[in-house]
C-alpha positions in Angstrom: 19.1 42.7 44.3 16.3 43.5 46.7 15.0 43.2 50.2 12.5 43.9 52.2 11.3 42.9 55.5 7.2 42.9 56.7 5.8 41.2 59.4 2.6 38.4 58.5 -0.2 39.5 61.9 -1.8 36.3 62.8 -4.4 36.0 66.2 -6.3 32.7 66.8 -9.4 32.6 69.3 -9.2 28.7 70.6 -6.2 26.7 71.5 -5.1 25.1 68.4 -5.6 26.0 65.1 -4.7 26.0 61.4 -4.1 28.9 59.1 -3.8 29.5 55.0 -1.5 31.6 55.0 -1.1 31.9 51.5 -2.7 34.7 50.0 -0.9 37.1 52.5 3.0 35.3 51.4 1.5 36.2 47.9 1.3 40.1 48.7 4.5 40.2 50.7 5.5 39.2 46.8 3.8 41.4 45.6 4.0 44.3 47.5 8.1 43.7 47.6 7.8 44.1 43.9 9.9 40.9 43.4 9.3 39.2 40.6 12.5 36.3 41.0 14.5 35.6 44.4 13.0 33.7 47.7 10.7 33.8 50.4 10.7 33.5 53.6 8.4 33.2 56.2 9.9 32.7 60.0 7.5 31.9 63.3 9.9 33.5 66.2 7.6 31.2 69.3 8.4 27.7 70.8 4.8 27.3 70.3 3.1 27.7 66.8 4.9 26.4 63.2 5.0 27.6 59.5 4.5 24.6 56.7 3.8 23.3 54.2 0.8 21.3 52.8 -3.4 20.8 51.6 -5.7 24.0 52.6 -8.2 21.2 52.5 -11.2 21.2 55.7 -11.4 18.1 56.1 -7.5 17.3 55.8 -6.8 20.2 58.4 -9.3 18.3 60.8 -7.1 15.7 60.1 -3.9 17.4 61.4 -5.6 18.6 63.8 -5.9 15.9 65.6 -3.3 14.0 64.5 -1.4 16.4 67.0 -4.3 15.3 69.1 -3.1 12.2 69.2 0.9 12.4 68.9 1.6 14.6 71.4 -0.8 13.7 74.6 -1.5 17.4 76.5 -2.3 15.2 79.7 0.9 13.4 80.5 2.9 14.7 83.2 5.4 16.9 81.0 8.1 18.3 84.0 7.5 21.4 81.5 4.0 21.6 83.5 5.6 20.9 86.8 6.2 24.0 88.9 9.0 21.5 90.5 10.3 21.4 86.8 9.6 24.7 85.6 8.4 28.7 86.0 5.9 27.9 82.9 2.9 29.5 83.9 1.1 28.0 80.8 1.6 24.2 81.1 1.9 23.7 77.8 4.9 21.2 77.1 2.4 19.4 74.5 1.7 22.6 72.3 6.1 23.3 72.7 6.6 19.5 71.6 3.7 20.0 68.6 6.2 22.5 67.4 8.9 21.2 67.3 7.6 18.4 65.1 6.7 20.7 62.2 9.4 23.6 62.5 9.2 27.0 62.3 10.4 28.8 59.2 9.2 27.9 55.3 12.0 29.0 51.6 10.0 29.0 49.0 11.5 30.7 44.6 10.3 32.8 43.9 9.8 32.7 40.1 8.0 36.1 38.1 6.2 37.0 40.9 4.8 33.3 42.7 5.9 31.4 45.8 6.3 28.5 44.0 4.3 25.4 45.1 2.7 22.2 43.4 -0.8 23.1 42.6 -2.6 21.2 46.2 0.2 23.2 48.4 -0.4 25.8 50.6 2.0 27.8 53.4 -0.2 27.0 56.4 0.5 28.9 60.5 0.1 25.7 62.6 -1.3 27.7 66.0 -1.0 25.2 69.4 -0.6 27.3 72.4 -3.4 29.8 72.6 -5.6 32.2 71.7 -2.7 34.2 70.8 -0.5 37.1 68.7 1.5 35.9 67.1 3.8 37.8 63.8 5.1 36.4 61.5 8.9 37.9 59.8 8.7 37.9 55.8 11.8 38.6 54.0 11.0 38.8 50.3 14.2 38.7 48.2 15.7 39.7 44.4 15.4 40.9 41.9 
């Protein structure tokens, strides 16, 4: 059994952004030379997330709008208050949005490709940009 660790670096220029990571993930699997096993991608940031969804422009717009309506930027969050927190970014809403999605995705790898449904892609959600993020990828198998 072989294992390869690598990093996908993502840079965003906006506060909120969804990016498709599927091609980058496939490239990491190819580089690892693993034909059958698993691939995991992990985001070690609490204001960003990785998840599986369809990568279609109208839908990604709807997803961004959904998170804006579910988690209100203007609520008086304690995390944003100097009375309760030392956070300068006032990014409580970003933490809450990321909390809804999670920080990792694990996929089977079969014949050198990640197993995804016809319309599935691995997406990265930035909720507190602009930022430079590193996502850890591990490919394990033979």
